[in-house]
C-alpha positions as CSV (number, residue, x, y, z in Angstrom):
1,V,167.4,103.5,14.3
2,Q,164.3,102.1,16.0
3,F,162.2,103.8,18.6
4,R,160.2,101.8,21.1
5,I,157.1,103.1,19.4
6,L,157.9,101.0,16.3
7,G,157.7,97.9,18.5
8,M,154.0,98.8,19.1
9,D,153.6,97.2,22.4
10,Y,150.2,97.3,24.1
11,E,150.8,100.4,26.2
12,I,152.0,102.6,23.4
13,K,149.2,101.4,21.1
14,R,146.7,102.6,23.7
15,I,148.5,106.0,24.0
16,L,148.7,106.6,20.3
17,L,145.1,105.6,19.9
18,L,144.1,108.0,22.6
19,A,146.1,110.7,20.9
20,F,144.3,110.1,17.7
21,L,140.9,110.0,19.3
22,S,141.6,113.1,21.2
23,R,142.2,114.9,17.9
24,V,138.9,113.6,16.6
25,A,137.1,114.8,19.8
26,V,138.7,118.3,19.7
27,A,138.0,118.7,16.0
28,S,134.4,117.7,16.6
29,F,134.0,120.1,19.5
30,M,135.5,122.9,17.4
31,I,133.0,122.3,14.6
32,I,130.1,122.4,17.2
33,C,131.5,125.5,18.8
34,S,131.7,127.2,15.3
35,L,127.9,127.0,14.8
36,P,127.3,130.6,15.9
37,D,129.7,131.7,13.2
38,T,128.0,129.4,10.7
39,F,124.6,131.0,11.2
40,M,125.5,134.6,12.2
41,H,128.8,134.9,10.3
42,I,130.9,136.7,12.9
43,D,133.1,139.4,11.2
44,P,136.6,139.4,12.6
45,G,137.4,142.8,11.1
46,D,139.0,144.1,7.9
47,D,142.6,143.9,9.4
48,V,142.3,140.1,9.9
49,L,143.4,137.9,7.0
50,Q,140.8,135.3,6.2
51,Y,140.9,132.2,4.0
52,P,137.4,131.9,2.5
53,L,136.4,128.5,1.1
54,G,134.0,129.8,-1.5
55,Q,130.5,128.6,-1.9
56,R,129.1,127.3,1.4
57,T,128.7,123.6,1.3
58,V,128.7,120.8,3.9
59,S,132.4,120.2,3.4
60,S,133.4,123.9,3.6
61,T,131.2,124.3,6.7
62,L,133.0,121.5,8.4
63,L,136.5,122.7,7.4
64,E,136.1,126.5,8.1
65,P,136.7,126.3,11.9
66,F,140.2,125.2,11.2
67,T,141.1,128.3,9.1
68,R,141.1,131.0,11.8
69,W,143.8,133.5,12.7
70,D,147.3,132.4,11.7
71,A,145.9,129.3,10.0
72,A,144.6,131.6,7.3
73,R,148.0,133.1,6.8
74,L,149.7,129.7,6.6
75,L,147.1,128.4,4.2
76,S,147.4,131.5,2.1
77,I,151.2,131.0,1.9
78,A,150.7,127.4,1.0
79,H,148.1,128.4,-1.7
80,N,149.5,131.6,-3.2
81,G,153.1,131.7,-2.0
82,R,154.5,135.0,-0.6
83,E,153.8,137.1,-3.6
84,G,151.1,139.8,-3.1
85,D,150.7,143.4,-1.9
86,A,153.5,144.8,0.1
87,T,151.8,144.3,3.5
88,Y,150.9,140.7,2.9
89,S,154.2,139.9,1.4
90,E,156.1,141.4,4.3
91,Q,153.9,139.8,6.9
92,S,154.3,136.4,5.3
93,H,157.9,136.3,6.4
94,A,156.9,136.0,10.0
95,F,156.1,132.4,9.1
96,L,158.8,130.0,8.2
97,P,158.3,127.9,5.1
98,L,158.5,124.2,6.0
99,Y,154.9,123.9,7.3
100,P,153.3,125.7,4.3
101,M,155.4,123.5,2.0
102,A,154.1,120.4,3.8
103,V,150.5,121.6,3.5
104,R,151.0,122.2,-0.2
105,A,152.4,118.7,-0.6
106,S,149.4,117.3,1.3
107,R,147.0,119.3,-0.9
108,L,148.7,117.9,-4.0
109,G,148.4,114.4,-2.6
110,L,144.7,114.7,-1.9
111,L,144.0,116.2,-5.4
112,S,145.8,113.3,-7.0
113,F,143.3,110.9,-5.4
114,F,140.3,113.3,-5.5
115,P,140.8,115.5,-8.7
116,N,137.3,117.0,-8.3
117,M,137.9,118.3,-4.8
118,D,138.0,122.1,-4.3
119,V,141.7,123.3,-4.2
120,K,141.2,125.4,-1.0
121,E,139.3,122.7,0.8
122,A,142.1,120.2,-0.1
123,A,144.6,122.5,1.4
124,V,142.6,122.8,4.7
125,L,142.0,119.0,4.8
126,G,145.6,118.3,4.0
127,G,146.8,120.6,6.8
128,L,144.4,119.0,9.2
129,I,145.6,115.5,8.4
130,L,149.2,116.7,8.7
131,S,148.5,118.2,12.2
132,V,146.7,115.0,13.4
133,I,149.5,112.7,12.2
134,S,152.2,115.0,13.6
135,F,150.4,115.1,17.0
136,V,150.2,111.3,17.3
137,L,153.8,110.9,16.4
138,A,154.8,113.7,18.8
139,T,153.0,111.9,21.6
140,G,155.0,108.7,20.7
141,A,158.3,110.6,20.7
142,L,157.6,112.2,24.0
143,Y,156.7,108.8,25.5
144,D,159.9,107.3,24.2
145,M,162.0,110.2,25.4
146,T,160.6,110.0,28.9
147,L,160.9,106.3,29.0
148,T,164.5,106.4,28.0
149,I,165.4,109.1,30.6
150,S,163.4,107.6,33.5
151,S,164.8,104.1,32.9
152,V,168.2,105.4,34.0
153,Y,166.9,106.5,37.4
154,R,163.7,104.6,38.1
155,P,163.4,101.6,35.7
156,T,160.5,100.2,37.8
157,D,158.4,103.4,37.4
158,A,159.6,104.3,33.9
159,A,156.5,103.1,32.0
160,V,154.1,104.8,34.4
161,M,156.1,108.1,34.2
162,A,156.1,108.0,30.4
163,K,152.3,107.3,30.4
164,N,151.7,110.3,32.8
165,V,153.6,112.7,30.6
166,S,152.0,111.5,27.4
167,F,148.5,111.9,28.9
168,L,149.4,115.5,30.0
169,F,150.6,116.3,26.4
170,I,147.4,114.9,25.0
171,F,145.3,117.2,27.3
172,N,147.7,120.2,27.1
173,P,146.1,123.7,27.4
174,S,146.8,124.6,23.8
175,N,145.0,121.7,22.3
176,V,143.0,123.8,19.8
177,F,146.3,124.8,18.0
178,F,147.5,121.3,17.9
179,T,144.3,120.3,16.0
180,S,143.9,123.3,13.7
181,V,146.1,124.1,10.6
182,Y,148.9,125.5,12.8
183,T,152.6,124.7,13.0
184,E,152.4,123.4,16.6
185,S,151.9,119.7,16.0
186,M,154.5,119.4,13.3
187,F,157.0,121.5,15.3
188,S,156.4,119.3,18.5
189,F,156.9,116.1,16.5
190,L,160.2,117.3,15.1
191,T,161.5,118.8,18.4
192,F,160.5,115.9,20.6
193,C,161.8,113.4,18.0
194,G,165.2,115.1,18.1
195,Y,165.2,115.0,21.9
196,A,164.3,111.3,21.9
197,F,167.2,110.5,19.6
198,W,169.5,112.6,21.7
199,A,168.4,110.9,24.9
200,R,169.1,107.5,23.4
201,A,172.5,108.7,22.2
202,V,173.6,110.1,25.5
203,L,172.0,107.5,27.9
204,T,172.2,104.2,26.0
205,C,175.2,104.2,23.7
206,D,178.5,102.6,24.8
207,N,180.7,104.1,22.1
208,Q,181.1,107.3,20.1
209,L,180.1,105.8,16.8
210,D,176.7,104.6,18.1
211,R,176.2,108.0,19.7
212,L,177.0,109.8,16.5
213,R,174.6,107.6,14.6
214,L,171.8,108.8,16.9
215,Q,172.9,112.4,17.1
216,L,172.8,113.0,13.4
217,P,169.0,112.3,13.0
218,A,168.5,114.4,16.2
219,V,170.2,117.3,14.5
220,F,168.2,116.7,11.3
221,C,164.9,116.8,13.2
222,W,166.0,120.0,15.0
223,I,167.0,121.7,11.8
224,S,163.6,120.9,10.3
225,A,161.9,122.2,13.5
226,S,163.8,125.5,13.2
227,Y,162.6,125.7,9.6
228,T,159.1,125.3,10.9
229,R,159.1,127.8,13.8
230,S,161.7,130.3,14.8
231,N,161.8,129.2,18.5
232,G,163.3,125.9,17.2
233,T,166.6,127.7,17.5
234,A,166.3,127.5,21.3
235,V,167.5,123.9,20.9
236,A,171.0,125.4,20.4
237,V,170.9,126.3,24.1
238,F,170.2,122.7,25.0
239,I,173.1,121.5,22.8
240,L,175.6,124.0,24.2
241,L,174.6,123.2,27.8
242,S,175.1,119.5,26.9
243,L,178.6,120.5,25.7
244,I,179.4,122.4,28.8
245,G,178.2,119.5,31.0
246,S,180.3,117.1,29.0
247,I,183.4,119.3,29.4
248,A,182.7,119.6,33.2
249,G,182.5,115.8,33.5
250,T,185.7,115.4,31.5
251,L,187.6,118.0,33.7
252,R,186.3,116.2,36.8
253,G,187.8,113.0,35.5
254,L,191.2,114.6,34.9
255,L,191.9,115.2,38.6
256,N,193.2,111.7,39.3
257,Q,194.6,110.8,35.9
258,G,198.1,110.6,34.4
259,N,199.6,112.9,31.7
260,S,198.7,110.5,28.8
261,S,195.1,110.3,30.0
262,R,194.9,114.0,30.3
263,I,196.2,114.6,26.8
264,R,193.6,112.1,25.5
265,A,190.9,113.8,27.4
266,L,191.9,117.3,26.2
267,I,191.7,116.0,22.6
268,H,188.3,114.6,23.3
269,I,187.2,118.0,24.6
270,I,188.4,119.8,21.5
271,F,186.7,117.4,19.0
272,T,183.5,117.3,21.2
273,S,183.4,121.1,21.3
274,L,183.8,121.4,17.5
275,W,181.0,118.9,16.9
276,Y,178.6,120.4,19.4
277,V,179.2,124.0,18.3
278,G,178.7,122.8,14.7
279,M,175.4,121.2,15.6
280,A,174.2,124.4,17.4
281,I,175.1,126.5,14.4
282,L,173.3,124.1,12.0
283,V,170.2,124.3,14.2
284,S,170.3,128.1,14.0
285,L,170.9,128.4,10.3
286,P,167.3,127.9,9.0
287,L,166.2,131.3,10.4
288,A,169.2,133.0,8.8
289,Y,168.5,131.3,5.5
290,H,164.8,132.4,5.7
291,D,165.9,136.0,6.1
292,H,168.2,135.6,3.1
293,T,165.5,134.3,0.8
294,G,163.1,137.0,1.9
295,Y,165.6,139.7,1.1
296,L,166.2,138.2,-2.3
297,L,162.4,138.0,-3.0
298,H,161.9,141.7,-2.2
299,C,165.1,143.3,-3.4
300,S,166.6,141.2,-6.2
301,K,164.2,142.6,-8.9
302,Y,165.1,146.1,-7.8
303,T,168.8,145.3,-7.9
304,Q,168.6,143.7,-11.3
305,T,166.6,146.7,-12.7
306,C,169.2,149.1,-11.3
307,Q,172.0,147.2,-12.8
308,D,170.3,146.9,-16.3
309,S,168.6,150.3,-16.6
310,G,170.9,152.8,-14.9
311,P,170.5,155.3,-12.0
312,N,167.5,157.2,-13.3
313,V,165.2,154.1,-13.5
314,C,166.8,152.9,-10.2
315,S,165.8,156.1,-8.5
316,N,162.2,155.8,-9.6
317,F,162.0,152.2,-8.8
318,Q,163.4,152.8,-5.3
319,Q,160.2,154.5,-4.2
320,S,158.1,151.3,-4.6
321,N,160.5,149.1,-2.6
322,P,160.8,148.6,1.1
323,S,163.1,151.0,3.0
324,W,165.3,148.1,4.1
325,C,166.2,147.4,0.4
326,Q,168.1,150.7,0.1
327,G,171.9,150.8,0.0
328,S,174.8,150.5,-2.4
329,R,173.7,148.4,-5.3
330,E,177.1,146.7,-5.5
331,K,176.4,145.0,-2.1
332,W,172.8,144.1,-2.6
333,Y,172.6,141.2,-5.0
334,W,173.7,137.7,-4.1
335,P,173.0,135.5,-7.1
336,L,172.7,132.1,-5.3
337,P,171.0,131.4,-1.9
338,Q,173.6,130.4,0.7
339,P,172.9,129.1,4.2
340,L,175.1,131.7,5.9
341,P,174.3,134.3,8.6
342,F,172.4,137.1,7.0
343,Y,174.8,140.0,7.9
344,L,177.7,138.1,6.3
345,I,175.9,138.0,3.0
346,F,174.4,141.5,3.0
347,P,176.6,144.0,4.8
348,V,174.4,146.9,3.6
349,K,172.6,146.9,7.0
350,E,174.7,145.0,9.5
351,K,172.9,142.2,11.3
352,F,169.6,143.1,9.6
353,S,166.9,140.4,10.1
354,L,163.8,140.5,8.0
355,Y,162.0,138.2,10.4
356,S,162.7,140.4,13.4
357,Y,161.8,143.5,11.4
358,V,158.4,142.1,10.4
359,Q,157.7,140.8,13.9
360,R,158.5,144.2,15.3
361,K,156.6,146.3,12.7
362,Y,153.4,144.3,12.6
363,W,153.2,142.4,15.9
364,N,155.0,144.8,18.2
365,V,157.5,142.2,19.2
366,G,160.5,143.4,21.2
367,P,161.7,143.8,24.8
368,F,158.9,145.2,26.9
369,Q,157.0,146.4,23.8
370,Y,153.9,144.5,24.9
371,Y,153.7,146.1,28.4
372,E,150.6,148.2,27.8
373,L,147.4,148.6,29.8
374,K,145.3,147.2,26.9
375,Q,147.4,143.9,27.0
376,I,146.6,143.1,30.6
377,P,144.0,140.4,29.6
378,N,146.7,138.7,27.5
379,F,149.0,138.7,30.5
380,F,146.2,137.0,32.5
381,L,145.9,134.3,29.8
382,A,149.6,133.6,29.9
383,F,150.0,133.8,33.6
384,P,149.3,130.1,34.4
385,V,151.9,128.8,32.0
386,L,154.5,131.4,33.0
387,A,153.9,130.6,36.7
388,I,154.3,126.9,36.0
389,G,157.4,127.3,33.9
390,F,159.2,129.6,36.3
391,C,158.2,127.4,39.3
392,A,159.5,124.3,37.4
393,S,162.9,126.0,36.8
394,W,163.1,127.1,40.4
395,C,162.3,123.6,41.7
396,W,165.0,122.1,39.5
397,C,167.6,124.5,40.9
398,A,166.4,124.0,44.5
399,L,166.6,120.2,44.3
400,S,170.0,120.4,42.6
401,I,171.3,122.6,45.4
402,R,170.0,120.3,48.0
403,R,171.7,117.3,46.3
404,W,174.9,119.3,46.1
405,K,174.8,120.1,49.8
406,L,174.5,116.4,50.6
407,R,177.9,115.9,49.1
408,Q,179.6,118.6,51.2
409,S,181.3,117.4,54.4
410,N,181.1,120.9,55.9
411,E,177.5,121.8,56.9
412,R,178.4,125.5,56.6
413,Y,179.3,125.2,52.9
414,S,177.4,128.3,51.7
415,L,175.9,128.5,48.3
416,W,176.5,132.2,48.2
417,R,180.2,131.8,48.7
418,H,180.6,128.6,46.7
419,W,178.1,129.0,43.9
420,Y,180.6,128.1,41.3
421,S,181.0,124.6,42.9
422,W,177.2,124.0,42.6
423,I,177.2,125.1,39.0
424,F,180.0,122.8,38.2
425,Y,178.3,120.0,40.0
426,A,175.0,120.6,38.2
427,L,176.6,120.7,34.8
428,E,178.6,117.5,35.6
429,C,175.5,115.6,36.7
430,S,173.5,116.8,33.7
431,S,176.0,115.0,31.4
432,C,177.4,112.0,33.3
433,V,174.4,109.9,34.1
434,A,175.1,106.6,32.5
435,S,177.8,104.2,33.3
436,S,178.5,103.8,29.6
437,S,179.8,107.4,29.4
438,R,182.4,106.8,32.2
439,S,185.2,106.0,29.7
440,N,184.5,109.2,27.8
441,H,185.4,111.3,30.8
442,G,188.7,109.7,31.7
443,Y,187.5,107.1,34.1
444,S,188.3,103.4,34.4
445,S,185.9,100.8,35.8
446,D,187.6,101.0,39.2
447,D,186.9,104.7,39.5
448,G,183.2,104.3,38.8
449,A,182.0,104.0,42.3
450,E,183.7,107.2,43.4
451,Y,182.7,109.2,40.3
452,F,179.1,108.1,40.2
453,S,178.6,108.3,43.9
454,Y,176.2,111.2,43.3
455,L,173.8,108.7,41.8
456,N,173.1,107.5,45.3
457,I,170.8,110.4,45.6
458,V,168.3,108.4,43.7
459,Q,167.4,106.9,47.1
460,D,167.2,110.1,49.0
461,I,164.2,112.4,49.6
462,Y,165.6,115.1,47.3
463,F,165.5,113.1,44.2
464,C,162.5,113.5,41.8
465,P,162.6,111.4,38.6
466,Y,160.6,114.1,36.8
467,I,163.2,116.7,37.8
468,S,166.4,114.6,37.4
469,P,170.0,115.9,37.0
470,Y,170.0,115.0,33.3
471,M,167.1,117.4,32.6
472,L,169.1,120.6,33.1
473,G,169.1,121.4,29.4
474,H,165.3,120.9,29.2
475,Y,164.5,123.0,32.2
476,A,166.9,125.7,30.9
477,V,165.0,125.8,27.6
478,L,161.7,126.0,29.5
479,F,163.0,128.9,31.5
480,A,164.3,130.7,28.4
481,T,161.0,130.2,26.5
482,C,159.0,131.6,29.4
483,L,161.4,134.5,29.8
484,V,161.2,135.4,26.1
485,G,157.4,135.0,26.2
486,A,157.1,137.3,29.2
487,L,159.5,140.0,28.1
488,V,159.9,140.0,24.3
489,S,157.2,138.2,22.2
490,N,153.4,138.5,22.2
491,V,152.7,137.2,25.7
492,Q,149.5,135.5,24.8
493,I,151.3,133.0,22.6
494,T,153.5,131.8,25.4
495,T,151.2,128.9,26.2
496,R,151.5,127.3,22.8
497,L,155.2,128.1,22.7
498,V,155.8,126.2,25.9
499,C,153.4,123.4,25.1
500,S,154.9,122.7,21.7
501,S,158.6,122.8,22.6
502,C,159.3,122.1,26.3
503,P,159.0,118.5,27.6
504,A,160.0,119.8,31.0
505,F,156.6,121.5,31.3
506,Y,154.9,118.1,31.2
507,W,157.5,116.5,33.5
508,F,156.9,119.2,36.1
509,L,153.1,118.9,35.8
510,A,153.4,115.1,36.2
511,A,155.5,115.6,39.4
512,C,152.9,118.0,40.8
513,L,149.9,115.7,39.9
514,T,151.5,112.5,41.3
515,N,152.0,113.9,44.8
516,W,155.8,113.6,44.6
517,F,156.3,116.8,46.6
518,K,154.1,115.5,49.3
519,K,155.3,111.9,49.4
520,R,158.9,111.9,48.3
521,G,160.5,108.6,47.4
522,N,157.2,106.7,46.8
523,N,156.6,104.7,43.7
524,Q,154.9,106.7,40.9
525,A,151.2,106.4,40.4
526,F,149.0,107.1,37.4
527,I,147.9,110.8,37.5
528,F,144.2,109.9,37.2
529,K,144.3,107.5,40.1
530,N,145.2,110.1,42.8
531,D,142.8,109.9,45.6
532,E,144.5,112.6,47.7
533,R,144.2,115.6,45.5
534,S,145.4,118.8,47.1
535,L,144.2,122.3,46.3
536,P,147.1,123.2,44.0
537,Q,146.5,120.0,42.1
538,T,142.8,120.9,41.7
539,F,143.8,124.3,40.3
540,L,146.0,122.6,37.8
541,W,143.3,120.3,36.6
542,V,140.8,123.2,36.4
543,Y,143.4,125.1,34.4
544,L,143.9,122.2,31.9
545,V,140.2,121.6,31.5
546,T,139.2,125.2,31.3
547,F,141.8,126.1,28.7
548,N,140.9,123.1,26.6
549,I,137.2,124.1,26.5
550,L,137.6,127.9,26.2
551,G,140.3,127.5,23.6
552,C,137.9,125.8,21.2
553,I,135.0,128.2,21.9
554,M,137.2,131.4,21.5
555,Y,139.3,130.3,18.6
556,V,136.6,129.2,16.1
557,N,134.5,132.3,16.8
558,W,137.3,134.7,16.0
559,L,137.8,135.7,19.6
560,P,141.3,136.4,20.9
561,W,143.1,133.4,22.4
562,T,146.6,132.3,23.2
């Protein structure tokens, strides 16, 4: 499998170089902004985990700004593992293991070349290198994905559209986390890479075998992303929506077909459903497996002691173990780690999730748990990205409804009475966008004009290449991420959740900043060459610039940020 980025044409070279230089610039600005902490040593408080680098040297001074907040936890896990006092050990399970494992591998690689280097400094430098490389690759994956999708609808504008989206990702409002020792860069690379493979599989492949060859690496990337951050499981929503869209397209094709074609199409639906549901389950398994290994780490010693020493020792040992380890000893111990749902392995507490337990206990994560007066500043920090995310989802639905109405012969065709027709149409269009997929939905070449007549909307005023029919799954993931950020998780992290996992966020920003809503149907222009900037566009640019600058200043000086 080859991406366009491997061809290294002139345009992608410029974008990847800019992505790398932007990391250098952000890292340098973070070091400059950390000077107050260097001279005054700002104390973040006893309840904040730190990752001290030992004796203050030039190298430790340069690397310290990248060890703030969650970076200290990730570095501690990479350095010491999850063993420690009860609080540290429990809290460590809020962070999935793939990124600390990668940092540990980077540290070992550096120490093999520089054996005299301090171990902790090697971990920070290794994590920093990992984040920079991941960010550059994530930029290339987002460019390739946008280029693949936009080539279907607007091939003449595809390169400009991909460039616009890549630039917005490079200057995203959570840039400080994409440069520090955080999971965001690696997670973005894995997620966007999976989306890029998937887009090529759906939009460019003529047969099922070629499509499968591209979907397999997409699923591998998404499984790795889910083992990096828990919100990687949101990709399962994208996969299931793709499945429903494929079924809708197939059912639409059955209307004018004979019995033999219908039987063949139904078989196709069954096998496609099994494959897509299997992929969705695989993407969701890493979090369950992480729960499982955490349970074993905390409870297996207790279980083994109970089994070896009898009930008296078991009763005394019980007091030093977490409350969620209590139960019937016959049901506790599972000798081998198995990638199965947690509650199937440990029926002591049905559907118990260690990850959710830790998030709820230490970070107050849960429906409406964050709705407190003292959290109002955090809601203000998250308001811009929430507003953009919900507005983007609403615009996708509004444009889809208008395209749907264009197909209705009766002008009084009401959405409120025929909403199911619009939903079916939206799902159908999200899947059947390439002529190559025509045969997979029961159509012959003679039926193509009728079936793909909706693609004529490319020429009408309600078509936006950044909010195209195929992007339903992406905008659904954006909406779900914003909804979870607003109602369930710590609201201040919503900005980096969206920026690291939702390409639709950048597509909608590009649509807003290229005057599409004002001049529909015009060729796309580069976002920095817009001479007719409106007030909303000015606010968007102020938002991007302000969050980039304030993020560096606040983060490195132990001040609360997103």
